[in-house]
mmCIF file as Biopython writes it, N, C-alpha, C and O atoms, coordinates in Angstrom:
data_model
#
loop_
_atom_site.group_PDB
_atom_site.id
_atom_site.type_symbol
_atom_site.label_atom_id
_atom_site.label_alt_id
_atom_site.label_comp_id
_atom_site.label_asym_id
_atom_site.label_entity_id
_atom_site.label_seq_id
_atom_site.pdbx_PDB_ins_code
_atom_site.Cartn_x
_atom_site.Cartn_y
_atom_site.Cartn_z
_atom_site.occupancy
_atom_site.B_iso_or_equiv
_atom_site.auth_seq_id
_atom_site.auth_asym_id
_atom_site.pdbx_PDB_model_num
ATOM 1   N N  . UNK A ? 1  ? 112.168 96.403  86.342  1.0 0.0 1  A 1 
ATOM 2   C CA . UNK A ? 1  ? 111.053 97.301  86.283  1.0 0.0 1  A 1 
ATOM 3   C C  . UNK A ? 1  ? 110.943 98.054  87.612  1.0 0.0 1  A 1 
ATOM 4   O O  . UNK A ? 1  ? 111.065 97.460  88.683  1.0 0.0 1  A 1 
ATOM 5   N N  . UNK A ? 2  ? 110.715 99.336  87.530  1.0 0.0 2  A 1 
ATOM 6   C CA . UNK A ? 2  ? 110.573 100.180 88.711  1.0 0.0 2  A 1 
ATOM 7   C C  . UNK A ? 2  ? 109.091 100.229 89.089  1.0 0.0 2  A 1 
ATOM 8   O O  . UNK A ? 2  ? 108.228 100.447 88.238  1.0 0.0 2  A 1 
ATOM 9   N N  . UNK A ? 3  ? 108.816 100.026 90.363  1.0 0.0 3  A 1 
ATOM 10  C CA . UNK A ? 3  ? 107.440 99.995  90.857  1.0 0.0 3  A 1 
ATOM 11  C C  . UNK A ? 3  ? 107.267 100.972 92.016  1.0 0.0 3  A 1 
ATOM 12  O O  . UNK A ? 3  ? 108.240 101.396 92.640  1.0 0.0 3  A 1 
ATOM 13  N N  . UNK A ? 4  ? 106.021 101.317 92.289  1.0 0.0 4  A 1 
ATOM 14  C CA . UNK A ? 4  ? 105.678 102.188 93.411  1.0 0.0 4  A 1 
ATOM 15  C C  . UNK A ? 4  ? 104.740 101.435 94.341  1.0 0.0 4  A 1 
ATOM 16  O O  . UNK A ? 4  ? 103.726 100.889 93.908  1.0 0.0 4  A 1 
ATOM 17  N N  . UNK A ? 5  ? 105.085 101.411 95.617  1.0 0.0 5  A 1 
ATOM 18  C CA . UNK A ? 5  ? 104.202 100.840 96.637  1.0 0.0 5  A 1 
ATOM 19  C C  . UNK A ? 5  ? 103.245 101.958 97.051  1.0 0.0 5  A 1 
ATOM 20  O O  . UNK A ? 5  ? 103.611 102.855 97.811  1.0 0.0 5  A 1 
ATOM 21  N N  . UNK A ? 6  ? 102.031 101.891 96.547  1.0 0.0 6  A 1 
ATOM 22  C CA . UNK A ? 6  ? 101.075 102.976 96.776  1.0 0.0 6  A 1 
ATOM 23  C C  . UNK A ? 6  ? 100.621 103.084 98.224  1.0 0.0 6  A 1 
ATOM 24  O O  . UNK A ? 6  ? 100.133 104.138 98.632  1.0 0.0 6  A 1 
ATOM 25  N N  . UNK A ? 7  ? 100.767 102.035 99.001  1.0 0.0 7  A 1 
ATOM 26  C CA . UNK A ? 7  ? 100.429 102.117 100.423 1.0 0.0 7  A 1 
ATOM 27  C C  . UNK A ? 7  ? 101.469 102.932 101.183 1.0 0.0 7  A 1 
ATOM 28  O O  . UNK A ? 7  ? 101.161 103.521 102.219 1.0 0.0 7  A 1 
ATOM 29  N N  . UNK A ? 8  ? 102.694 102.968 100.677 1.0 0.0 8  A 1 
ATOM 30  C CA . UNK A ? 8  ? 103.775 103.713 101.326 1.0 0.0 8  A 1 
ATOM 31  C C  . UNK A ? 8  ? 103.955 105.116 100.743 1.0 0.0 8  A 1 
ATOM 32  O O  . UNK A ? 8  ? 104.433 106.017 101.434 1.0 0.0 8  A 1 
ATOM 33  N N  . UNK A ? 9  ? 103.578 105.305 99.488  1.0 0.0 9  A 1 
ATOM 34  C CA . UNK A ? 9  ? 103.816 106.574 98.787  1.0 0.0 9  A 1 
ATOM 35  C C  . UNK A ? 9  ? 103.099 107.728 99.481  1.0 0.0 9  A 1 
ATOM 36  O O  . UNK A ? 9  ? 101.907 107.647 99.775  1.0 0.0 9  A 1 
ATOM 37  N N  . UNK A ? 10 ? 103.849 108.810 99.739  1.0 0.0 10 A 1 
ATOM 38  C CA . UNK A ? 10 ? 103.302 110.000 100.385 1.0 0.0 10 A 1 
ATOM 39  C C  . UNK A ? 10 ? 102.885 111.061 99.363  1.0 0.0 10 A 1 
ATOM 40  O O  . UNK A ? 10 ? 102.416 112.132 99.747  1.0 0.0 10 A 1 
ATOM 41  N N  . UNK A ? 11 ? 103.047 110.780 98.085  1.0 0.0 11 A 1 
ATOM 42  C CA . UNK A ? 11 ? 102.743 111.694 96.985  1.0 0.0 11 A 1 
ATOM 43  C C  . UNK A ? 11 ? 103.427 113.047 97.210  1.0 0.0 11 A 1 
ATOM 44  O O  . UNK A ? 11 ? 102.829 114.102 96.999  1.0 0.0 11 A 1 
ATOM 45  N N  . UNK A ? 12 ? 104.670 112.994 97.634  1.0 0.0 12 A 1 
ATOM 46  C CA . UNK A ? 12 ? 105.434 114.214 97.906  1.0 0.0 12 A 1 
ATOM 47  C C  . UNK A ? 12 ? 105.958 114.856 96.617  1.0 0.0 12 A 1 
ATOM 48  O O  . UNK A ? 12 ? 106.354 116.021 96.618  1.0 0.0 12 A 1 
ATOM 49  N N  . UNK A ? 13 ? 105.958 114.104 95.535  1.0 0.0 13 A 1 
ATOM 50  C CA . UNK A ? 13 ? 106.354 114.548 94.202  1.0 0.0 13 A 1 
ATOM 51  C C  . UNK A ? 13 ? 107.853 114.770 94.029  1.0 0.0 13 A 1 
ATOM 52  O O  . UNK A ? 13 ? 108.269 115.336 93.018  1.0 0.0 13 A 1 
ATOM 53  N N  . UNK A ? 14 ? 108.669 114.345 94.976  1.0 0.0 14 A 1 
ATOM 54  C CA . UNK A ? 14 ? 110.117 114.483 94.809  1.0 0.0 14 A 1 
ATOM 55  C C  . UNK A ? 14 ? 110.605 113.675 93.613  1.0 0.0 14 A 1 
ATOM 56  O O  . UNK A ? 14 ? 111.518 114.098 92.904  1.0 0.0 14 A 1 
ATOM 57  N N  . UNK A ? 15 ? 109.995 112.508 93.388  1.0 0.0 15 A 1 
ATOM 58  C CA . UNK A ? 15 ? 110.394 111.669 92.259  1.0 0.0 15 A 1 
ATOM 59  C C  . UNK A ? 15 ? 110.096 112.358 90.930  1.0 0.0 15 A 1 
ATOM 60  O O  . UNK A ? 15 ? 110.845 112.204 89.965  1.0 0.0 15 A 1 
ATOM 61  N N  . UNK A ? 16 ? 109.009 113.114 90.880  1.0 0.0 16 A 1 
ATOM 62  C CA . UNK A ? 16 ? 108.673 113.869 89.666  1.0 0.0 16 A 1 
ATOM 63  C C  . UNK A ? 16 ? 109.786 114.853 89.323  1.0 0.0 16 A 1 
ATOM 64  O O  . UNK A ? 16 ? 110.184 114.979 88.165  1.0 0.0 16 A 1 
ATOM 65  N N  . UNK A ? 17 ? 110.273 115.535 90.325  1.0 0.0 17 A 1 
ATOM 66  C CA . UNK A ? 17 ? 111.310 116.543 90.136  1.0 0.0 17 A 1 
ATOM 67  C C  . UNK A ? 17 ? 112.653 115.931 89.762  1.0 0.0 17 A 1 
ATOM 68  O O  . UNK A ? 17 ? 113.433 116.551 89.039  1.0 0.0 17 A 1 
ATOM 69  N N  . UNK A ? 18 ? 112.931 114.729 90.243  1.0 0.0 18 A 1 
ATOM 70  C CA . UNK A ? 18 ? 114.239 114.105 90.032  1.0 0.0 18 A 1 
ATOM 71  C C  . UNK A ? 18 ? 114.342 113.296 88.742  1.0 0.0 18 A 1 
ATOM 72  O O  . UNK A ? 18 ? 115.450 112.952 88.330  1.0 0.0 18 A 1 
ATOM 73  N N  . UNK A ? 19 ? 113.236 112.986 88.101  1.0 0.0 19 A 1 
ATOM 74  C CA . UNK A ? 19 ? 113.258 112.143 86.903  1.0 0.0 19 A 1 
ATOM 75  C C  . UNK A ? 19 ? 113.670 112.958 85.678  1.0 0.0 19 A 1 
ATOM 76  O O  . UNK A ? 19 ? 112.934 113.853 85.261  1.0 0.0 19 A 1 
ATOM 77  N N  . UNK A ? 20 ? 114.847 112.660 85.088  1.0 0.0 20 A 1 
ATOM 78  C CA . UNK A ? 20 ? 115.311 113.431 83.935  1.0 0.0 20 A 1 
ATOM 79  C C  . UNK A ? 20 ? 114.522 113.141 82.657  1.0 0.0 20 A 1 
ATOM 80  O O  . UNK A ? 20 ? 114.565 113.931 81.714  1.0 0.0 20 A 1 
ATOM 81  N N  . UNK A ? 21 ? 113.815 112.034 82.619  1.0 0.0 21 A 1 
ATOM 82  C CA . UNK A ? 21 ? 113.066 111.640 81.422  1.0 0.0 21 A 1 
ATOM 83  C C  . UNK A ? 21 ? 111.577 111.978 81.510  1.0 0.0 21 A 1 
ATOM 84  O O  . UNK A ? 21 ? 110.815 111.693 80.586  1.0 0.0 21 A 1 
ATOM 85  N N  . UNK A ? 22 ? 111.169 112.585 82.624  1.0 0.0 22 A 1 
ATOM 86  C CA . UNK A ? 22 ? 109.759 112.890 82.871  1.0 0.0 22 A 1 
ATOM 87  C C  . UNK A ? 22 ? 108.891 111.639 82.725  1.0 0.0 22 A 1 
ATOM 88  O O  . UNK A ? 22 ? 107.786 111.689 82.184  1.0 0.0 22 A 1 
ATOM 89  N N  . UNK A ? 23 ? 109.420 110.517 83.223  1.0 0.0 23 A 1 
ATOM 90  C CA . UNK A ? 23 ? 108.713 109.237 83.148  1.0 0.0 23 A 1 
ATOM 91  C C  . UNK A ? 23 ? 107.717 109.062 84.285  1.0 0.0 23 A 1 
ATOM 92  O O  . UNK A ? 23 ? 106.922 108.122 84.273  1.0 0.0 23 A 1 
ATOM 93  N N  . UNK A ? 24 ? 107.753 109.952 85.259  1.0 0.0 24 A 1 
ATOM 94  C CA . UNK A ? 24 ? 106.829 109.870 86.389  1.0 0.0 24 A 1 
ATOM 95  C C  . UNK A ? 24 ? 105.819 111.000 86.253  1.0 0.0 24 A 1 
ATOM 96  O O  . UNK A ? 24 ? 106.182 112.167 86.107  1.0 0.0 24 A 1 
ATOM 97  N N  . UNK A ? 25 ? 104.558 110.633 86.304  1.0 0.0 25 A 1 
ATOM 98  C CA . UNK A ? 25 ? 103.494 111.618 86.145  1.0 0.0 25 A 1 
ATOM 99  C C  . UNK A ? 25 ? 102.547 111.553 87.339  1.0 0.0 25 A 1 
ATOM 100 O O  . UNK A ? 25 ? 102.408 110.514 87.985  1.0 0.0 25 A 1 
ATOM 101 N N  . UNK A ? 26 ? 101.903 112.679 87.618  1.0 0.0 26 A 1 
ATOM 102 C CA . UNK A ? 26 ? 100.931 112.726 88.712  1.0 0.0 26 A 1 
ATOM 103 C C  . UNK A ? 26 ? 99.541  112.535 88.132  1.0 0.0 26 A 1 
ATOM 104 O O  . UNK A ? 26 ? 99.159  113.178 87.154  1.0 0.0 26 A 1 
ATOM 105 N N  . UNK A ? 27 ? 98.799  111.639 88.757  1.0 0.0 27 A 1 
ATOM 106 C CA . UNK A ? 27 ? 97.407  111.393 88.385  1.0 0.0 27 A 1 
ATOM 107 C C  . UNK A ? 27 ? 96.572  111.423 89.653  1.0 0.0 27 A 1 
ATOM 108 O O  . UNK A ? 27 ? 96.780  110.613 90.557  1.0 0.0 27 A 1 
ATOM 109 N N  . UNK A ? 28 ? 95.650  112.330 89.722  1.0 0.0 28 A 1 
ATOM 110 C CA . UNK A ? 28 ? 94.754  112.474 90.877  1.0 0.0 28 A 1 
ATOM 111 C C  . UNK A ? 28 ? 95.558  112.470 92.177  1.0 0.0 28 A 1 
ATOM 112 O O  . UNK A ? 28 ? 96.265  113.435 92.468  1.0 0.0 28 A 1 
ATOM 113 N N  . UNK A ? 29 ? 95.458  111.401 92.954  1.0 0.0 29 A 1 
ATOM 114 C CA . UNK A ? 29 ? 96.116  111.349 94.255  1.0 0.0 29 A 1 
ATOM 115 C C  . UNK A ? 29 ? 97.257  110.348 94.290  1.0 0.0 29 A 1 
ATOM 116 O O  . UNK A ? 29 ? 97.542  109.775 95.342  1.0 0.0 29 A 1 
ATOM 117 N N  . UNK A ? 30 ? 97.924  110.125 93.143  1.0 0.0 30 A 1 
ATOM 118 C CA . UNK A ? 30 ? 99.066  109.214 93.103  1.0 0.0 30 A 1 
ATOM 119 C C  . UNK A ? 30 ? 99.993  109.601 91.961  1.0 0.0 30 A 1 
ATOM 120 O O  . UNK A ? 30 ? 99.634  110.407 91.102  1.0 0.0 30 A 1 
ATOM 121 N N  . UNK A ? 31 ? 101.175 109.027 91.960  1.0 0.0 31 A 1 
ATOM 122 C CA . UNK A ? 31 ? 102.115 109.195 90.860  1.0 0.0 31 A 1 
ATOM 123 C C  . UNK A ? 31 ? 102.273 107.846 90.167  1.0 0.0 31 A 1 
ATOM 124 O O  . UNK A ? 31 ? 102.149 106.795 90.796  1.0 0.0 31 A 1 
ATOM 125 N N  . UNK A ? 32 ? 102.548 107.886 88.867  1.0 0.0 32 A 1 
ATOM 126 C CA . UNK A ? 32 ? 102.721 106.664 88.093  1.0 0.0 32 A 1 
ATOM 127 C C  . UNK A ? 32 ? 103.987 106.760 87.262  1.0 0.0 32 A 1 
ATOM 128 O O  . UNK A ? 32 ? 104.392 107.846 86.848  1.0 0.0 32 A 1 
ATOM 129 N N  . UNK A ? 33 ? 104.605 105.614 87.022  1.0 0.0 33 A 1 
ATOM 130 C CA . UNK A ? 33 ? 105.797 105.547 86.187  1.0 0.0 33 A 1 
ATOM 131 C C  . UNK A ? 33 ? 105.391 105.092 84.795  1.0 0.0 33 A 1 
ATOM 132 O O  . UNK A ? 33 ? 104.746 104.057 84.632  1.0 0.0 33 A 1 
ATOM 133 N N  . UNK A ? 34 ? 105.773 105.871 83.795  1.0 0.0 34 A 1 
ATOM 134 C CA . UNK A ? 34 ? 105.544 105.500 82.406  1.0 0.0 34 A 1 
ATOM 135 C C  . UNK A ? 34 ? 106.714 104.621 81.993  1.0 0.0 34 A 1 
ATOM 136 O O  . UNK A ? 34 ? 107.811 105.115 81.734  1.0 0.0 34 A 1 
ATOM 137 N N  . UNK A ? 35 ? 106.476 103.321 81.933  1.0 0.0 35 A 1 
ATOM 138 C CA . UNK A ? 35 ? 107.553 102.348 81.756  1.0 0.0 35 A 1 
ATOM 139 C C  . UNK A ? 35 ? 108.373 102.558 80.490  1.0 0.0 35 A 1 
ATOM 140 O O  . UNK A ? 35 ? 109.587 102.357 80.511  1.0 0.0 35 A 1 
ATOM 141 N N  . UNK A ? 36 ? 107.744 102.956 79.393  1.0 0.0 36 A 1 
ATOM 142 C CA . UNK A ? 36 ? 108.494 103.106 78.147  1.0 0.0 36 A 1 
ATOM 143 C C  . UNK A ? 36 ? 109.400 104.337 78.134  1.0 0.0 36 A 1 
ATOM 144 O O  . UNK A ? 36 ? 110.269 104.450 77.269  1.0 0.0 36 A 1 
ATOM 145 N N  . UNK A ? 37 ? 109.211 105.256 79.074  1.0 0.0 37 A 1 
ATOM 146 C CA . UNK A ? 37 ? 110.079 106.430 79.181  1.0 0.0 37 A 1 
ATOM 147 C C  . UNK A ? 37 ? 111.209 106.242 80.194  1.0 0.0 37 A 1 
ATOM 148 O O  . UNK A ? 37 ? 112.210 106.956 80.145  1.0 0.0 37 A 1 
ATOM 149 N N  . UNK A ? 38 ? 111.055 105.292 81.102  1.0 0.0 38 A 1 
ATOM 150 C CA . UNK A ? 38 ? 112.023 105.076 82.180  1.0 0.0 38 A 1 
ATOM 151 C C  . UNK A ? 38 ? 113.336 104.518 81.630  1.0 0.0 38 A 1 
ATOM 152 O O  . UNK A ? 38 ? 113.340 103.545 80.877  1.0 0.0 38 A 1 
ATOM 153 N N  . UNK A ? 39 ? 114.451 105.145 82.016  1.0 0.0 39 A 1 
ATOM 154 C CA . UNK A ? 39 ? 115.783 104.694 81.590  1.0 0.0 39 A 1 
ATOM 155 C C  . UNK A ? 39 ? 116.548 104.027 82.732  1.0 0.0 39 A 1 
ATOM 156 O O  . UNK A ? 39 ? 117.739 103.749 82.600  1.0 0.0 39 A 1 
ATOM 157 N N  . UNK A ? 40 ? 115.877 103.771 83.843  1.0 0.0 40 A 1 
ATOM 158 C CA . UNK A ? 40 ? 116.465 103.102 85.001  1.0 0.0 40 A 1 
ATOM 159 C C  . UNK A ? 40 ? 117.681 103.845 85.559  1.0 0.0 40 A 1 
ATOM 160 O O  . UNK A ? 40 ? 118.710 103.239 85.858  1.0 0.0 40 A 1 
ATOM 161 N N  . UNK A ? 41 ? 117.545 105.151 85.693  1.0 0.0 41 A 1 
ATOM 162 C CA . UNK A ? 41 ? 118.616 105.954 86.286  1.0 0.0 41 A 1 
ATOM 163 C C  . UNK A ? 41 ? 118.611 105.831 87.813  1.0 0.0 41 A 1 
ATOM 164 O O  . UNK A ? 41 ? 119.612 106.128 88.464  1.0 0.0 41 A 1 
ATOM 165 N N  . UNK A ? 42 ? 117.493 105.399 88.375  1.0 0.0 42 A 1 
ATOM 166 C CA . UNK A ? 42 ? 117.313 105.182 89.820  1.0 0.0 42 A 1 
ATOM 167 C C  . UNK A ? 42 ? 117.270 106.463 90.650  1.0 0.0 42 A 1 
ATOM 168 O O  . UNK A ? 42 ? 117.355 106.400 91.877  1.0 0.0 42 A 1 
ATOM 169 N N  . UNK A ? 43 ? 117.142 107.610 90.012  1.0 0.0 43 A 1 
ATOM 170 C CA . UNK A ? 43 ? 117.009 108.856 90.768  1.0 0.0 43 A 1 
ATOM 171 C C  . UNK A ? 43 ? 115.785 108.812 91.679  1.0 0.0 43 A 1 
ATOM 172 O O  . UNK A ? 43 ? 115.824 109.302 92.807  1.0 0.0 43 A 1 
ATOM 173 N N  . UNK A ? 44 ? 114.709 108.225 91.185  1.0 0.0 44 A 1 
ATOM 174 C CA . UNK A ? 44 ? 113.475 108.168 91.982  1.0 0.0 44 A 1 
ATOM 175 C C  . UNK A ? 44 ? 113.646 107.284 93.215  1.0 0.0 44 A 1 
ATOM 176 O O  . UNK A ? 44 ? 113.145 107.612 94.291  1.0 0.0 44 A 1 
ATOM 177 N N  . UNK A ? 45 ? 114.348 106.170 93.061  1.0 0.0 45 A 1 
ATOM 178 C CA . UNK A ? 45 ? 114.603 105.292 94.205  1.0 0.0 45 A 1 
ATOM 179 C C  . UNK A ? 45 ? 115.431 106.011 95.256  1.0 0.0 45 A 1 
ATOM 180 O O  . UNK A ? 45 ? 115.154 105.924 96.452  1.0 0.0 45 A 1 
ATOM 181 N N  . UNK A ? 46 ? 116.450 106.724 94.792  1.0 0.0 46 A 1 
ATOM 182 C CA . UNK A ? 46 ? 117.367 107.407 95.702  1.0 0.0 46 A 1 
ATOM 183 C C  . UNK A ? 46 ? 116.715 108.565 96.451  1.0 0.0 46 A 1 
ATOM 184 O O  . UNK A ? 46 ? 117.077 108.842 97.594  1.0 0.0 46 A 1 
ATOM 185 N N  . UNK A ? 47 ? 115.760 109.243 95.821  1.0 0.0 47 A 1 
ATOM 186 C CA . UNK A ? 47 ? 115.197 110.444 96.450  1.0 0.0 47 A 1 
ATOM 187 C C  . UNK A ? 47 ? 113.931 110.182 97.255  1.0 0.0 47 A 1 
ATOM 188 O O  . UNK A ? 47 ? 113.506 111.054 98.013  1.0 0.0 47 A 1 
ATOM 189 N N  . UNK A ? 48 ? 113.322 109.019 97.117  1.0 0.0 48 A 1 
ATOM 190 C CA . UNK A ? 48 ? 112.052 108.759 97.811  1.0 0.0 48 A 1 
ATOM 191 C C  . UNK A ? 48 ? 112.273 108.713 99.327  1.0 0.0 48 A 1 
ATOM 192 O O  . UNK A ? 48 ? 112.991 107.844 99.822  1.0 0.0 48 A 1 
ATOM 193 N N  . UNK A ? 49 ? 111.659 109.644 100.061 1.0 0.0 49 A 1 
ATOM 194 C CA . UNK A ? 49 ? 111.901 109.716 101.505 1.0 0.0 49 A 1 
ATOM 195 C C  . UNK A ? 49 ? 111.267 108.578 102.311 1.0 0.0 49 A 1 
ATOM 196 O O  . UNK A ? 49 ? 111.642 108.350 103.461 1.0 0.0 49 A 1 
ATOM 197 N N  . UNK A ? 50 ? 110.315 107.869 101.716 1.0 0.0 50 A 1 
ATOM 198 C CA . UNK A ? 50 ? 109.647 106.787 102.447 1.0 0.0 50 A 1 
ATOM 199 C C  . UNK A ? 50 ? 109.958 105.407 101.872 1.0 0.0 50 A 1 
ATOM 200 O O  . UNK A ? 50 ? 109.437 104.403 102.359 1.0 0.0 50 A 1 
ATOM 201 N N  . UNK A ? 51 ? 110.796 105.349 100.847 1.0 0.0 51 A 1 
ATOM 202 C CA . UNK A ? 51 ? 111.178 104.065 100.263 1.0 0.0 51 A 1 
ATOM 203 C C  . UNK A ? 51 ? 110.058 103.360 99.518  1.0 0.0 51 A 1 
ATOM 204 O O  . UNK A ? 51 ? 110.036 102.131 99.443  1.0 0.0 51 A 1 
ATOM 205 N N  . UNK A ? 52 ? 109.128 104.129 98.967  1.0 0.0 52 A 1 
ATOM 206 C CA . UNK A ? 52 ? 107.979 103.541 98.277  1.0 0.0 52 A 1 
ATOM 207 C C  . UNK A ? 52 ? 108.301 103.086 96.859  1.0 0.0 52 A 1 
ATOM 208 O O  . UNK A ? 52 ? 107.524 102.345 96.257  1.0 0.0 52 A 1 
ATOM 209 N N  . UNK A ? 53 ? 109.428 103.517 96.323  1.0 0.0 53 A 1 
ATOM 210 C CA . UNK A ? 53 ? 109.805 103.146 94.961  1.0 0.0 53 A 1 
ATOM 211 C C  . UNK A ? 53 ? 110.869 102.063 95.035  1.0 0.0 53 A 1 
ATOM 212 O O  . UNK A ? 53 ? 111.848 102.184 95.773  1.0 0.0 53 A 1 
ATOM 213 N N  . UNK A ? 54 ? 110.667 101.012 94.269  1.0 0.0 54 A 1 
ATOM 214 C CA . UNK A ? 54 ? 111.569 99.857  94.331  1.0 0.0 54 A 1 
ATOM 215 C C  . UNK A ? 54 ? 111.698 99.201  92.962  1.0 0.0 54 A 1 
ATOM 216 O O  . UNK A ? 54 ? 110.888 99.438  92.065  1.0 0.0 54 A 1 
ATOM 217 N N  . UNK A ? 55 ? 112.723 98.378  92.817  1.0 0.0 55 A 1 
ATOM 218 C CA . UNK A ? 55 ? 112.925 97.643  91.568  1.0 0.0 55 A 1 
ATOM 219 C C  . UNK A ? 55 ? 112.401 96.225  91.734  1.0 0.0 55 A 1 
ATOM 220 O O  . UNK A ? 55 ? 112.674 95.553  92.729  1.0 0.0 55 A 1 
ATOM 221 N N  . UNK A ? 56 ? 111.643 95.786  90.737  1.0 0.0 56 A 1 
ATOM 222 C CA . UNK A ? 56 ? 111.097 94.430  90.742  1.0 0.0 56 A 1 
ATOM 223 C C  . UNK A ? 56 ? 111.615 93.691  89.515  1.0 0.0 56 A 1 
ATOM 224 O O  . UNK A ? 56 ? 111.656 94.244  88.417  1.0 0.0 56 A 1 
ATOM 225 N N  . UNK A ? 57 ? 112.009 92.442  89.710  1.0 0.0 57 A 1 
ATOM 226 C CA . UNK A ? 57 ? 112.518 91.638  88.586  1.0 0.0 57 A 1 
ATOM 227 C C  . UNK A ? 57 ? 111.431 91.286  87.607  1.0 0.0 57 A 1 
ATOM 228 O O  . UNK A ? 57 ? 111.693 90.615  86.608  1.0 0.0 57 A 1 
#
């Protein structure tokens, strides 16, 4: 499962742009991952400039 550390997230929206499935959405002052849309391509992990996105078992 892909998770976001909201204390680290800068809400730069790079993950939104890189997600081919549009599984990441912006809500107010944060981004969220829609788990049922995520295909685990890891584009969001690779592009996050602050390392706020991570995989959790």
